[in-house]
ZADODO-944605 format. One line per field, with one value per atom (N, C-alpha, C): residue in one letter; chain; atom name; x, y, z. Coordinates in Angstrom, 2 decimals. Layout:
N
residuo: (a|...)
cadena: (A|...)
atomo: (CA|...)
X: (X|...)
Y: (Y|...)
Z: (Z|...)
END
This chain:
189
residuo: (m|m|m|a|a|a|d|d|d|g|g|g|p|p|p|a|a|a|a|a|a|g|g|g|r|r|r|p|p|p|g|g|g|p|p|p|a|a|a|a|a|a|p|p|p|l|l|l|d|d|d|q|q|q|t|t|t|t|t|t|i|i|i|s|s|s|a|a|a|g|g|g|f|f|f|v|v|v|k|k|k|i|i|i|f|f|f|g|g|g|l|l|l|g|g|g|t|t|t|l|l|l|i|i|i|l|l|l|g|g|g|d|d|d|s|s|s|g|g|g|i|i|i|g|g|g|k|k|k|s|s|s|e|e|e|s|s|s|a|a|a|l|l|l|e|e|e|l|l|l|v|v|v|a|a|a|r|r|r|g|g|g|h|h|h|q|q|q|f|f|f|v|v|v|a|a|a|d|d|d|d|d|d|v|v|v|v|v|v|q|q|q|i|i|i|r|r|r|v|v|v|t|t|t|p|p|p|k|k|k|g|g|g|d|d|d|l|l|l|a|a|a|g|g|g|t|t|t|a|a|a|p|p|p|a|a|a|l|l|l|s|s|s|r|r|r|n|n|n|f|f|f|m|m|m|e|e|e|i|i|i|r|r|r|g|g|g|l|l|l|g|g|g|i|i|i|i|i|i|n|n|n|i|i|i|r|r|r|a|a|a|i|i|i|f|f|f|g|g|g|p|p|p|r|r|r|a|a|a|i|i|i|a|a|a|r|r|r|e|e|e|a|a|a|k|k|k|v|v|v|d|d|d|v|v|v|v|v|v|i|i|i|r|r|r|l|l|l|k|k|k|k|k|k|w|w|w|r|r|r|r|r|r|g|g|g|y|y|y|e|e|e|v|v|v|d|d|d|r|r|r|l|l|l|g|g|g|l|l|l|k|k|k|s|s|s|g|g|g|n|n|n|d|d|d|m|m|m|t|t|t|i|i|i|l|l|l|g|g|g|r|r|r|k|k|k|i|i|i|p|p|p|q|q|q|l|l|l|a|a|a|i|i|i|p|p|p|v|v|v|a|a|a|p|p|p|g|g|g|r|r|r|n|n|n|i|i|i|a|a|a|t|t|t|l|l|l|i|i|i|e|e|e|i|i|i|a|a|a|c|c|c|k|k|k|v|v|v|h|h|h|i|i|i|l|l|l|r|r|r|q|q|q|k|k|k|g|g|g|y|y|y|s|s|s|a|a|a|p|p|p|d|d|d|e|e|e|i|i|i|v|v|v|r|r|r|r|r|r|l|l|l|d|d|d|r|r|r|v|v|v|l|l|l|t|t|t)
cadena: (A|A|A|A|A|A|A|A|A|A|A|A|A|A|A|A|A|A|A|A|A|A|A|A|A|A|A|A|A|A|A|A|A|A|A|A|A|A|A|A|A|A|A|A|A|A|A|A|A|A|A|A|A|A|A|A|A|A|A|A|A|A|A|A|A|A|A|A|A|A|A|A|A|A|A|A|A|A|A|A|A|A|A|A|A|A|A|A|A|A|A|A|A|A|A|A|A|A|A|A|A|A|A|A|A|A|A|A|A|A|A|A|A|A|A|A|A|A|A|A|A|A|A|A|A|A|A|A|A|A|A|A|A|A|A|A|A|A|A|A|A|A|A|A|A|A|A|A|A|A|A|A|A|A|A|A|A|A|A|A|A|A|A|A|A|A|A|A|A|A|A|A|A|A|A|A|A|A|A|A|A|A|A|A|A|A|A|A|A|A|A|A|A|A|A|A|A|A|A|A|A|A|A|A|A|A|A|A|A|A|A|A|A|A|A|A|A|A|A|A|A|A|A|A|A|A|A|A|A|A|A|A|A|A|A|A|A|A|A|A|A|A|A|A|A|A|A|A|A|A|A|A|A|A|A|A|A|A|A|A|A|A|A|A|A|A|A|A|A|A|A|A|A|A|A|A|A|A|A|A|A|A|A|A|A|A|A|A|A|A|A|A|A|A|A|A|A|A|A|A|A|A|A|A|A|A|A|A|A|A|A|A|A|A|A|A|A|A|A|A|A|A|A|A|A|A|A|A|A|A|A|A|A|A|A|A|A|A|A|A|A|A|A|A|A|A|A|A|A|A|A|A|A|A|A|A|A|A|A|A|A|A|A|A|A|A|A|A|A|A|A|A|A|A|A|A|A|A|A|A|A|A|A|A|A|A|A|A|A|A|A|A|A|A|A|A|A|A|A|A|A|A|A|A|A|A|A|A|A|A|A|A|A|A|A|A|A|A|A|A|A|A|A|A|A|A|A|A|A|A|A|A|A|A|A|A|A|A|A|A|A|A|A|A|A|A|A|A|A|A|A|A|A|A|A|A|A|A|A|A|A|A|A|A|A|A|A|A|A|A|A|A|A|A|A|A|A|A|A|A|A|A|A|A|A|A|A|A|A|A|A|A|A|A|A|A|A|A|A|A|A|A|A|A|A|A|A|A|A|A|A|A|A|A|A|A|A|A|A|A|A|A|A|A|A|A|A|A|A|A|A|A|A|A|A|A|A|A|A|A|A|A|A|A|A|A|A|A|A|A|A|A|A|A|A|A|A|A|A|A|A|A|A|A|A|A|A)
atomo: (N|CA|C|N|CA|C|N|CA|C|N|CA|C|N|CA|C|N|CA|C|N|CA|C|N|CA|C|N|CA|C|N|CA|C|N|CA|C|N|CA|C|N|CA|C|N|CA|C|N|CA|C|N|CA|C|N|CA|C|N|CA|C|N|CA|C|N|CA|C|N|CA|C|N|CA|C|N|CA|C|N|CA|C|N|CA|C|N|CA|C|N|CA|C|N|CA|C|N|CA|C|N|CA|C|N|CA|C|N|CA|C|N|CA|C|N|CA|C|N|CA|C|N|CA|C|N|CA|C|N|CA|C|N|CA|C|N|CA|C|N|CA|C|N|CA|C|N|CA|C|N|CA|C|N|CA|C|N|CA|C|N|CA|C|N|CA|C|N|CA|C|N|CA|C|N|CA|C|N|CA|C|N|CA|C|N|CA|C|N|CA|C|N|CA|C|N|CA|C|N|CA|C|N|CA|C|N|CA|C|N|CA|C|N|CA|C|N|CA|C|N|CA|C|N|CA|C|N|CA|C|N|CA|C|N|CA|C|N|CA|C|N|CA|C|N|CA|C|N|CA|C|N|CA|C|N|CA|C|N|CA|C|N|CA|C|N|CA|C|N|CA|C|N|CA|C|N|CA|C|N|CA|C|N|CA|C|N|CA|C|N|CA|C|N|CA|C|N|CA|C|N|CA|C|N|CA|C|N|CA|C|N|CA|C|N|CA|C|N|CA|C|N|CA|C|N|CA|C|N|CA|C|N|CA|C|N|CA|C|N|CA|C|N|CA|C|N|CA|C|N|CA|C|N|CA|C|N|CA|C|N|CA|C|N|CA|C|N|CA|C|N|CA|C|N|CA|C|N|CA|C|N|CA|C|N|CA|C|N|CA|C|N|CA|C|N|CA|C|N|CA|C|N|CA|C|N|CA|C|N|CA|C|N|CA|C|N|CA|C|N|CA|C|N|CA|C|N|CA|C|N|CA|C|N|CA|C|N|CA|C|N|CA|C|N|CA|C|N|CA|C|N|CA|C|N|CA|C|N|CA|C|N|CA|C|N|CA|C|N|CA|C|N|CA|C|N|CA|C|N|CA|C|N|CA|C|N|CA|C|N|CA|C|N|CA|C|N|CA|C|N|CA|C|N|CA|C|N|CA|C|N|CA|C|N|CA|C|N|CA|C|N|CA|C|N|CA|C|N|CA|C|N|CA|C|N|CA|C|N|CA|C|N|CA|C|N|CA|C|N|CA|C|N|CA|C|N|CA|C|N|CA|C|N|CA|C|N|CA|C|N|CA|C|N|CA|C|N|CA|C|N|CA|C|N|CA|C|N|CA|C|N|CA|C|N|CA|C|N|CA|C|N|CA|C|N|CA|C|N|CA|C|N|CA|C|N|CA|C|N|CA|C|N|CA|C|N|CA|C|N|CA|C|N|CA|C|N|CA|C|N|CA|C|N|CA|C|N|CA|C|N|CA|C|N|CA|C|N|CA|C)
X: (-27.57|-26.25|-25.75|-25.20|-24.73|-23.37|-23.16|-21.84|-21.02|-19.72|-18.84|-17.81|-16.96|-15.86|-16.32|-17.46|-17.93|-18.31|-18.69|-19.07|-17.87|-16.68|-15.50|-15.30|-16.10|-15.97|-15.51|-14.83|-14.42|-15.63|-15.50|-16.56|-16.53|-17.41|-17.43|-16.12|-15.65|-14.41|-14.63|-13.60|-13.68|-13.74|-14.54|-14.60|-13.22|-12.98|-11.68|-11.48|-12.53|-12.41|-12.30|-11.94|-11.71|-10.73|-10.04|-9.08|-8.94|-8.30|-8.03|-6.53|-5.92|-4.50|-4.24|-3.09|-2.69|-1.87|-2.41|-1.76|-2.51|-1.90|-2.61|-3.02|-4.05|-4.52|-4.94|-4.25|-4.48|-4.56|-5.43|-5.53|-4.64|-3.53|-2.51|-2.44|-2.70|-2.72|-3.62|-4.72|-5.65|-5.27|-4.10|-3.66|-4.01|-4.68|-4.92|-3.60|-3.07|-1.72|-1.76|-1.39|-1.27|0.09|0.11|1.37|1.58|2.61|2.91|4.22|4.40|5.66|5.45|6.56|6.49|5.77|5.25|4.57|5.53|5.05|5.84|6.78|6.76|7.70|7.26|5.97|5.50|4.45|3.75|2.71|1.60|1.07|-0.04|0.39|1.57|2.06|2.27|2.79|2.98|1.63|0.67|-0.66|-1.31|-1.14|-1.69|-1.08|0.22|0.89|0.37|0.15|-0.38|-1.78|-2.62|-3.97|-3.89|-2.98|-2.80|-2.38|-1.74|-1.31|-2.41|-3.57|-4.69|-5.05|-4.35|-4.69|-5.84|-6.45|-7.64|-7.35|-7.85|-7.71|-8.77|-8.34|-9.28|-9.33|-8.17|-8.16|-6.83|-6.89|-5.69|-5.65|-4.52|-4.23|-4.91|-6.19|-6.90|-7.57|-7.24|-7.82|-8.50|-9.77|-10.51|-10.37|-9.89|-9.67|-10.55|-11.17|-12.04|-11.75|-12.13|-12.02|-13.30|-13.14|-14.30|-14.81|-16.02|-16.52|-15.60|-14.81|-13.87|-12.57|-12.40|-11.19|-10.10|-10.37|-9.41|-9.56|-8.62|-8.72|-9.18|-10.11|-10.59|-10.46|-10.05|-9.87|-10.75|-11.12|-11.94|-11.62|-12.09|-11.94|-13.13|-12.93|-14.08|-15.01|-16.31|-17.29|-16.96|-16.50|-16.22|-15.13|-14.09|-12.95|-12.92|-13.96|-14.00|-13.85|-12.97|-12.67|-11.73|-11.37|-10.55|-9.12|-8.20|-6.79|-6.22|-5.25|-4.58|-3.18|-2.88|-1.56|-0.97|0.20|0.85|1.06|0.63|0.75|-0.53|-1.31|-2.59|-3.78|-3.62|-4.71|-5.50|-6.79|-7.68|-8.13|-7.98|-8.46|-9.44|-10.36|-11.35|-10.91|-10.45|-9.93|-11.02|-12.24|-13.34|-13.65|-13.67|-13.97|-12.86|-11.62|-10.49|-10.33|-10.38|-10.06|-11.27|-12.43|-13.64|-13.89|-15.08|-15.47|-14.63|-14.03|-13.21|-11.91|-11.54|-10.31|-10.52|-11.74|-12.09|-12.46|-11.95|-12.42|-12.94|-14.19|-14.77|-14.12|-13.73|-13.11|-12.17|-11.15|-10.24|-9.71|-9.37|-8.71|-7.31|-6.83|-5.47|-4.55|-3.72|-2.85|-1.38|-0.92|0.51|0.68|1.76|2.10|3.42|3.45|4.68|5.03|6.20|6.64|7.73|7.44|8.42|9.30|10.61|11.57|12.57|12.81|13.78|15.16|15.81|17.14|18.14|19.08|20.17|21.42|22.54|23.81|23.83|24.24|24.30|23.02|21.98|20.70|20.89|20.62|20.77|19.62|19.97|18.97|19.34|18.35|18.57|18.62|19.82|19.97|19.62|19.68|19.39|17.98|17.30|15.96|15.96|17.04|17.14|16.51|16.43|15.85|14.33|13.75|12.29|11.71|10.52|9.89|9.62|9.48|9.16|7.66|6.83|5.39|4.90|3.78|3.12|1.87|1.62|0.44|-0.65|-1.81|-2.97|-4.13|-4.74|-5.88|-5.56|-4.33|-3.93|-3.59|-3.64|-3.30|-1.98|-1.12|0.18|0.02|0.46|0.40|1.84|2.20|3.55|3.88|5.10|5.51|6.86|6.95|8.19|8.59|9.87|10.36|11.05|10.71|11.33|12.02|13.35|14.05|13.70|13.40|13.03|14.21|14.64|15.74|15.47|16.06|15.86|16.23|15.39|15.65|15.04|14.55|13.94|12.47|12.00|10.60|9.82|9.25|8.62|7.40|6.59|5.40|5.81|6.85|7.33|7.82|8.56|9.06|7.91|6.85|5.68|5.02|4.87|4.30|5.13|6.44|7.32|7.25|7.18|7.04|5.76|4.69|3.43|3.59|4.26|4.51|5.36|6.39|7.24|6.40|5.51|4.63|3.73|3.18|2.32|3.13|4.35|5.20|5.54|5.82|6.12|4.92|3.72|2.51|2.38|2.90|2.84|4.02|4.91|6.03|7.33|7.39|8.62|9.37|10.70|11.56|12.82|13.04|14.24|15.52|15.58|16.81|17.11|16.08|16.29|16.79|16.25|16.69|18.16|18.58|19.98|20.92|20.49|21.30|21.45|20.35|20.42|21.37|21.31|22.21|23.67|23.92|25.29|25.76|24.88|25.24|25.62|24.85|25.15|26.50|26.79|28.05|29.23|29.04|30.12|30.37|29.40|29.58|30.02)
Y: (-27.21|-27.32|-25.92|-25.77|-24.46|-24.15|-22.86|-22.40|-22.09|-21.97|-21.57|-22.63|-22.38|-23.28|-24.69|-24.81|-26.13|-26.98|-26.33|-27.05|-27.25|-26.84|-27.02|-25.88|-24.86|-23.70|-22.50|-21.56|-20.37|-19.59|-19.05|-18.23|-16.84|-15.98|-14.62|-13.91|-13.09|-12.35|-11.29|-11.04|-9.99|-8.64|-7.72|-6.39|-5.74|-4.93|-4.29|-3.14|-2.75|-1.63|-2.07|-3.35|-3.81|-4.97|-5.14|-6.22|-6.54|-7.64|-8.03|-8.26|-7.68|-7.89|-8.34|-8.98|-9.42|-8.31|-7.68|-6.56|-6.24|-5.43|-4.80|-3.42|-2.86|-1.54|-0.75|0.38|1.20|2.65|3.41|4.84|5.55|6.14|6.75|8.24|9.09|10.55|10.91|10.17|10.43|9.79|9.15|8.50|7.01|6.55|5.12|4.48|3.64|3.09|1.58|1.09|-0.35|-0.78|-1.85|-2.39|-3.75|-3.84|-5.07|-5.66|-6.95|-7.62|-9.12|-9.83|-11.29|-11.76|-12.97|-13.57|-13.65|-13.25|-13.34|-12.17|-11.15|-10.03|-9.03|-9.07|-8.19|-7.18|-7.44|-6.51|-6.36|-7.47|-7.41|-6.84|-7.23|-6.71|-5.19|-4.72|-3.28|-2.57|-3.16|-2.57|-2.52|-3.57|-3.61|-2.49|-2.30|-1.22|0.14|0.31|1.58|1.85|0.82|0.98|1.32|0.67|0.97|2.43|3.03|4.44|5.41|4.87|5.74|5.84|5.11|5.12|4.14|4.19|3.39|2.16|1.03|-0.25|-0.37|-0.82|-1.08|-2.58|-3.20|-4.60|-5.26|-6.57|-7.37|-8.51|-8.66|-9.78|-9.70|-9.35|-9.26|-7.89|-7.16|-5.84|-5.84|-5.49|-5.34|-3.88|-3.68|-2.33|-2.11|-0.93|-0.58|0.84|1.14|2.50|3.24|4.41|5.21|6.00|6.56|7.38|8.57|9.05|10.15|9.67|8.33|7.79|7.44|7.64|7.26|5.77|5.24|3.87|3.88|3.00|2.86|1.40|1.17|-0.19|-0.47|-1.72|-2.18|-3.64|-4.14|-5.56|-6.32|-7.58|-8.42|-8.50|-8.63|-8.65|-9.72|-10.88|-11.99|-11.66|-10.93|-10.67|-9.24|-8.45|-7.06|-7.00|-6.13|-5.90|-6.95|-7.98|-9.06|-9.00|-9.45|-9.50|-10.79|-11.37|-12.56|-12.19|-12.51|-12.23|-13.56|-13.90|-15.16|-15.19|-16.28|-16.44|-16.07|-15.15|-14.77|-15.33|-15.60|-16.08|-14.92|-15.15|-14.13|-13.19|-11.88|-10.90|-9.95|-9.39|-8.45|-7.04|-6.27|-4.92|-4.02|-4.13|-3.29|-3.59|-4.88|-5.27|-4.83|-4.83|-4.46|-2.95|-2.25|-0.82|0.10|-0.46|0.34|0.76|1.30|1.62|2.72|3.62|4.69|4.17|2.95|2.35|1.73|1.82|1.17|2.22|2.03|2.77|1.71|1.79|0.77|0.77|1.96|2.10|3.30|3.29|4.43|4.53|5.75|5.98|5.38|4.77|4.24|5.38|5.84|6.99|6.63|5.63|5.30|3.81|3.25|1.85|1.80|1.05|0.81|-0.66|-0.89|-2.26|-2.61|-3.59|-4.05|-5.10|-4.88|-5.79|-6.26|-7.55|-8.09|-7.56|-6.92|-6.39|-7.53|-7.44|-8.41|-7.67|-8.22|-7.61|-7.40|-6.21|-5.90|-5.28|-5.18|-4.60|-3.11|-2.68|-1.27|-0.45|0.59|1.48|2.91|3.70|5.12|5.82|6.03|6.56|8.03|8.77|10.20|10.56|9.65|9.94|10.82|10.79|11.64|11.00|9.67|8.98|9.12|9.26|9.34|7.97|7.99|6.76|5.77|4.53|3.44|3.16|3.85|3.74|2.32|1.98|0.70|1.00|0.20|0.40|-0.58|-0.03|-0.82|-0.34|-1.25|-0.92|0.28|0.32|1.37|2.70|2.79|4.03|3.85|4.87|4.81|5.34|4.53|4.88|4.99|6.09|6.22|5.07|4.54|3.38|3.67|3.34|3.49|2.12|1.78|0.51|0.76|-0.06|0.02|-1.30|-1.26|-2.50|-2.91|-4.18|-4.71|-5.50|-5.15|-5.84|-5.82|-6.74|-6.75|-5.39|-4.94|-3.68|-2.46|-2.58|-1.43|-1.35|-0.16|0.02|0.31|-0.72|-0.62|0.29|0.22|1.09|2.56|2.92|4.31|4.69|3.81|4.10|4.27|3.48|3.63|4.99|5.37|6.69|7.81|7.73|8.76|8.76|7.59|7.52|8.23|8.07|8.76|10.27|10.72|12.15|12.71|11.96|12.39|12.51|11.56|11.61|12.86|13.15|14.34|15.61|15.69|16.86|16.98|15.86|15.88|16.39|15.98|16.46|17.97|18.51|19.96|20.69|19.92|20.53|20.57|19.99|20.01|18.70|18.81|17.63|17.90|17.14|17.30|17.07|16.03|15.85|17.06|17.63|18.81|19.98|20.13|21.22|21.06|19.85|19.65|19.88|19.51|19.76|21.27|22.03|23.50|24.09|23.60|24.09|23.79|22.59|22.22|23.11|23.35|24.22|25.61|26.14|27.49|27.50|26.46|26.39|26.26|25.48|25.24|26.38|27.27|28.36|29.64)
Z: (-20.37|-19.78|-19.41|-18.23|-17.76|-18.36|-18.59|-19.01|-17.78|-17.96|-16.86|-16.56|-15.56|-15.24|-14.85|-14.16|-13.74|-14.95|-16.03|-17.24|-18.17|-17.72|-18.55|-19.54|-19.43|-20.32|-19.50|-20.15|-19.39|-18.89|-17.68|-17.11|-17.71|-17.24|-17.77|-17.44|-18.37|-18.17|-17.10|-16.31|-15.30|-16.01|-15.48|-16.10|-16.13|-17.15|-17.32|-16.34|-15.61|-14.69|-13.23|-13.00|-11.63|-11.64|-10.50|-10.35|-8.86|-8.56|-7.18|-7.05|-6.01|-5.80|-4.37|-4.17|-2.84|-2.20|-1.18|-0.51|0.77|1.60|2.71|2.23|2.83|2.40|3.64|3.87|5.05|4.60|5.23|4.97|5.99|5.49|6.34|6.02|7.00|6.80|5.61|5.43|4.34|3.03|2.94|1.70|1.72|0.68|0.53|0.15|1.05|0.91|0.77|-0.42|-0.63|-0.13|0.65|1.17|0.54|-0.31|-1.05|-0.58|-0.83|-0.50|-0.45|-0.40|-0.35|0.91|0.85|1.99|3.18|4.36|5.58|5.82|4.96|5.11|6.18|6.57|7.64|7.22|6.13|5.66|6.71|7.17|8.13|9.47|9.95|11.22|11.14|10.01|9.82|9.77|9.05|8.98|10.36|11.15|12.51|13.36|13.28|14.02|13.57|12.27|11.75|12.27|12.34|12.88|14.37|15.08|16.52|16.72|15.73|15.79|15.36|14.98|14.66|13.19|12.32|10.91|10.66|9.49|9.23|8.37|8.82|8.14|7.05|5.88|4.79|4.48|4.22|3.82|4.17|4.36|4.61|3.61|2.94|2.06|0.69|0.63|-0.64|-0.74|-1.80|-2.03|-3.39|-3.38|-4.64|-5.07|-6.30|-6.80|-8.02|-8.06|-9.19|-9.62|-10.85|-11.37|-10.99|-10.38|-9.99|-11.20|-11.12|-12.22|-12.56|-11.58|-11.83|-12.47|-12.60|-13.19|-12.20|-10.90|-9.86|-9.57|-8.79|-8.32|-6.87|-6.54|-5.16|-4.76|-3.51|-3.03|-1.83|-1.69|-0.58|-0.30|0.82|1.16|0.61|0.25|-0.11|1.11|0.87|1.96|3.00|2.57|3.48|4.49|4.06|4.95|5.50|5.23|5.70|7.22|7.70|9.12|9.73|8.99|9.53|9.01|9.86|9.52|10.08|9.37|9.87|10.33|11.58|12.16|12.61|12.06|12.44|13.96|14.56|16.01|16.74|16.18|16.79|16.04|14.76|13.93|13.35|13.16|12.58|13.70|13.47|14.44|13.76|14.55|14.04|14.44|13.47|13.72|14.30|13.78|14.27|15.74|16.10|17.48|18.43|17.98|18.84|18.95|17.83|17.81|17.67|17.34|17.20|15.75|15.49|14.11|13.46|14.26|13.67|13.07|13.41|12.87|11.50|10.99|9.72|8.67|7.46|6.29|5.32|4.98|4.10|2.73|2.26|0.93|0.98|0.14|0.05|-1.38|-1.77|-3.04|-2.94|-4.02|-4.05|-4.46|-3.48|-3.72|-3.89|-3.15|-3.15|-2.86|-3.40|-3.16|-2.41|-1.32|-0.57|-0.78|-1.37|-1.61|-0.60|0.25|1.23|0.56|0.62|-0.01|1.03|1.06|2.01|1.66|2.66|2.43|2.40|1.48|1.41|0.95|1.26|0.87|-0.65|-1.06|-2.49|-3.04|-2.20|-2.64|-2.91|-4.13|-4.52|-3.95|-3.22|-2.66|-3.02|-3.44|-3.71|-2.36|-1.85|-0.49|-0.38|-1.49|-1.43|-1.88|-2.55|-3.03|-4.26|-5.03|-6.22|-7.45|-7.46|-8.61|-8.57|-9.76|-9.80|-9.47|-8.95|-8.48|-9.58|-9.17|-10.07|-9.91|-10.71|-10.56|-10.82|-10.19|-10.44|-11.26|-12.28|-13.11|-12.67|-12.33|-11.94|-12.80|-13.53|-14.40|-15.30|-15.80|-16.72|-16.08|-14.75|-14.05|-13.33|-13.43|-12.74|-11.32|-10.37|-8.95|-8.44|-7.76|-7.22|-6.28|-6.43|-5.64|-4.99|-3.71|-2.96|-2.41|-2.52|-1.99|-0.66|0.33|1.65|1.94|2.13|2.49|3.92|4.10|5.41|5.95|7.16|7.83|9.33|10.08|11.53|12.14|13.06|13.76|13.10|11.88|11.21|11.63|11.96|12.33|11.05|10.47|9.16|9.19|10.25|10.33|10.31|11.05|11.04|9.65|9.01|7.66|6.67|6.82|5.93|6.19|7.45|7.75|7.12|7.27|6.71|5.19|4.58|3.11|2.67|3.42|3.09|3.25|4.32|4.51|3.37|2.96|1.84|0.57|0.35|-0.83|-0.79|0.37|0.52|0.22|0.75|0.49|-0.99|-1.64|-3.08|-3.88|-3.46|-4.13|-4.00|-2.89|-2.66|-3.32|-3.98|-4.69|-3.92|-2.73|-1.94|-2.09|-2.28|-2.37|-1.56|-0.49|0.34|-0.46|-1.32|-2.11|-3.01|-3.62|-4.46|-3.62|-2.40|-1.53|-1.15|-0.81|-0.42|-1.61|-2.81|-4.01|-4.23|-4.05|-4.19|-3.15|-1.93|-0.87|-1.22|-1.72|-2.12|-3.27|-4.23|-5.36|-4.88|-3.91|-3.38|-2.67|-1.91|-1.18|-2.15|-3.22|-4.15|-5.14|-5.31|-6.27|-5.61)
END
């Protein structure tokens, strides 16, 4: 008799050094960027716009994440859905066939998480960027996470690009909110 779910027994446990999450995954300015949010919020459409702007597509909807030998996280698409994206109204599209092989990254390090949140009245937003980020933990590793409110008229792809640029600047030690606070302090003293 075989073991596993078909036999009514639990199958083998998933290794502790890999997981699968529901997200889009795009390499933006060299940063592996997970795009998370509720169904229908615009993750795939934003990822498509980012690829059209020259960034590299990794995965749509399902991202397999593993711990690398160096201890970093790396994400890729499952073999079955590699190069494919689902866009409401268009159906399944092949990113490689439309944009060419340079538009694809088979795998990327997971550097930052962008969480798209539907904007609603009363939604608290850190307008100055002074609060420290709300990191997301994946496989025991903390990944910087930025929340972007989604509302009609907002260009989400541009906001995701800028969030990645802000992350890169922070890694280099620059913070615009800290700079404005220093300027205010100088003016007030």
